[in-house]
N, C-alpha and C positions, 0 to 999 in steps of 0.2 A: 676326362683328357691321361695322357699317363705322358711325362715329358720324361726325359733322362739325360743322364750327365755320367759319361766318363770321367772316370779317378784312375789316377796313377801311383803305383806304388814307387817309395821311396827305396836306398838302399838297406840292407837287410832281407830283401825277398828272395834274395839269387839263390839259386841250385843247380846242380849240373844236370844238364839233360831238359832244361828248360828251352822250350820255342820248337823241341825237335818234331813231332808229332804236327805242330802246324804248319812248320816248315814241309814236311813230308807230304802233306794234303792240300797246298794251296800253293798256288803259281805265284801269287802276288808276294807273300811273305818270302818264297825264295827269293826273289828278284830283292828285296829288304836285305836279306841276310848277304846277297853276294856283295849287294851295293856298300854295307858296310865295313865289309873285308877288303876293298877296291878304297874305303875313303882313311882305313886306319891302317892301311898295308900292313896287315896280320890278318891270321885266319880266328876271327872273334867266333866266327860260326862254331867250329871244332872245338872254341874253351866254352863256349855254352852249352854246347851236346855233352862235351865228352870229359870236361874240366882238361887238367887236374884242380881239384878243390881249390887247393892254395894259392894259385894264380888267378883263378875267378872272383878270389875272395881279396884277392891288390884291390884298393880304392881306385886307380887308374885303371883294371879293368871291369871291378864292376860297374862304375857306374854307365859307360856305355854300355855294359851287358844289358843292362836292365833297361835303361831305353830301347836299344835294340828290341829286345822280347814285349816290350809294351806296345810299340807300334808295330809290333809283326801281330800280335793281338787284334790293337785295332784294326789291322787290315783286313783280318780272318773276319770281324763283324761286319765292317765293311762290305765286304764280298756278298756276305748273308743279308745285306738289305739294310742294316740298323746303322746308324750317325744320329752324334749327342747334339742337345739342343746346348750343353752347358759343359765346359770341363775343368777339372783342378787335380794337382798330383801334391803327394806330398813331399815335401822336400828336392830331391832329386827328381819326384815326379811332377814337380811343377814343368820342368824342361819338354817331358813326354805329354803333355796338355798344352804346351804352345807350339809343338809340331803338331799336334790335333788338330789344333787353333789356326793351324797355318800361318804363327807366327815367325815360328824358324824353321827355316831347311833342314832337314835330315841332313845334307851333307854339312852345315854350318853346327847341328847340334851333336852330332857323335862325338868328334874333337874338341868339340868346347866343354862335354862333361868328362870325358878325358882331363883334359885342363883341371877344372874345377876339380875334381876328384884328387890329382896332384899338388894343387895349390892347399885344398884345405889340408889335407896329409903335412905338407911341409911346412905349415902357419906357426904351428908348434909342436918341440919337440916331445919323442916320445914318452909318457910315464908323467906330465906334468901334466895334462888332462884329461878331465873325466867325464863320465853321462851315469845317470842313473834315473830307473823307472819310481816314481812313488805311486803307491797305488791305493788306494780307499783313503785320501783327505781332500777337503775344498780346496779349490783354486787357491782362495785366501791364502790357506797354513801355507802352501805349497808356498807361495812367495814369500811370507813372512819366516819360512825355515830358512830362503834365499837370502832375505835380509839379514836375518841372525848370523848367515856363516861368513858372510862379508869380509869377517877378520881375518878371516883363513884364507880371502882369495875373490878373485873375480868368481862369482855365480850366478845366473838366472834363468828362467823357467826356459827350456829352448823347444819343446813339443808341446800344446795345448790339444794332446789327442783325442781325449775323450770326457767324460765327467768321470771323475775318481781315477785317471791315468793322466800323471803329469810326466814329462824328461824334464830332467836340469841337469845344465854343464858348465862345466868351470875347470877352474882350478881342480887337481883330485883332493887336497884338505879341506878344500869348501865343499866340494860335496859330496865327500865322506863325513864333514859335519852336518851336511842338509839330515843327510839319510839316517843321525843317529837323531838329531830334532825332531824329525818327521814320526819317527817311531813313537819316541814320547808323546807326541801329538795324537796318536793314536792312527798312526796310517797301517794300513793291513800290512802292506811288505813295502821295502825301499830297498831297489836292487842295484848293482854299480852293473853297468852296463858293457860286452866286451868289445870294446870301441877303440878305434885306435885315435880318434882327434876330437876335441870337444866341442862335436858341430852346433853350429847356430847360437854360439856365445861370442862375448866379444875378444875372447881371445882369437879369434878367427878373424877378426877386421881385415888383418894384414893379407889376407886370401882373398877378400873380396875387392881390394886396392889392386892386386895381381889379374883379378877376374875382370873387371872393369877394360884393363887395359886389350883383354881377348872381346868383350865386349863392343868396342868402338870398331874393331874389325870388321864387324859382320852387319847385314842386314836384318833389324827387325819389323815386321809389317806390321800393321794393325789388324787384330783379328778378324779373323772370319765366322768365327764359334765365340761367345764369351769367357773367358780364361781367366779363374778367380786366384787373384795372386795369396801366396802365404802368409807375405808381410801384415797384410791389411785386412783378408778375407773378403773383399770383393774385387769385381774386373776392373781391367784398365785398358784403354782405348789406346794411349799415346803411346809409341814406339820409345820417345827417350824416357817417359818413365818406368817403362817395362823394364829399358835395362838399368835402370834405378834400384828398382825392386827387386832384382836378381843379385845385385852385388849388397844391397841391402838383407838378403835373404840369408845370406852366407852365415852373418855373423848377430842374425835375430830370432828371435820366436818363431815358431812356424803354428798359427793359427787356424791348427785343423779342425776343431769343433766346428767354430765359427762359421769356418769356411761352407763346412756341410750345411751348417744352419741357414747360410744366407743363401744355398740354391735351394733348398726347402722354400724359400720366402718369394723363391721366382720360379715356385711350382715345382721342380723337380721333385719327382715321388719316386723313381727308379733309380738306384745308381749301378753301376757295374764296373767293378773292380778292374780294368785292364790291364792285365801282365803279372809278371810271378806271384804267387803266393797267395794268401789270404786275410791278411793283417787289417787292410783298411774295412773290410766287412765287420770285424769283429768288432772296432769303431764304430761304424755304424749301430749294428742293435746295441749300444749302449749310450747314442744319441738320440735316438729316437726308433720305435717301432712301429709310426706310422710310415715308414717308409719303404721297400723292400730292395735286397743287394744282391747282387749276383756278380758272379766272377768268370773271366774266359784268361786261361792258358794252357789249355790243352786242351785236345777232341774232348773229351770226355765235360769239364766243364762247359766247354761253346755248345754242348748239344743240351746241357741243362737248361741256359740261357737263352736258348731261342725258342728253347716251349714254354719255358717260363713268361719271354715278354709275347709268345703269341697266347698265353691263358691272357695273359694280363691287359691286350690292348684290344 
């Protein structure tokens, strides 16, 4: 028996042109893009398809654009007859997953993630925070690097992506020290990331406070499909707790590897990355060779995924 999870990408997956082929092919996708334009009172469709890139890269545009293209790709899959048994998303992707699980409406989710992007950007002055990817070091050693770098400022693991790849986040000097320590401890690489804020670190707690105020204005439903939360890598049914988790998520580590392993423990053996890019598929391959990973972001990847699913089921 094949059990399918839809998994949704986070910030960094965006590119000019994303979603256009699906828009041209599916009426349901066109409807979603048109609805998003109305919700935002902005032609986000043109921004996704034609840029300019520097506008698309602004956090307040990137977050709604990725969510929009992810839901568009899911709509294409559903029109071809596939629905998930479980969903999850990396960071921003958790909001796409909540729309997929019918916890959040698209009308609420799109402006909410725009505000989330703004609040995360504004929580820390530019240049104060930083993030880095540490490759080829155990979880324990990365956590030790963070502990030893605390004398330079706040720092914490931010994304537990897959074995041997953890992102750290916090004050710039502390992140730089953690990178140096990681190399001394035998990391293959420790690379500073080109990001504008220290996502998923305690420095973003002010953004969580502002996000909480926005979440209190909108209705959150109990999931129709289990949605695995970033903060504890388990599904949550209680709408009040889902809101709490989203507030915490801004300044807490994303437990992505644990989320995938939880889904596997529930019998999920096919993961479809729904939305721009293939980053999550790269993580899947490092987490387990026993699962099949596909992605849907354009017509070629959709057809390849549909063929793979037909062969598998």
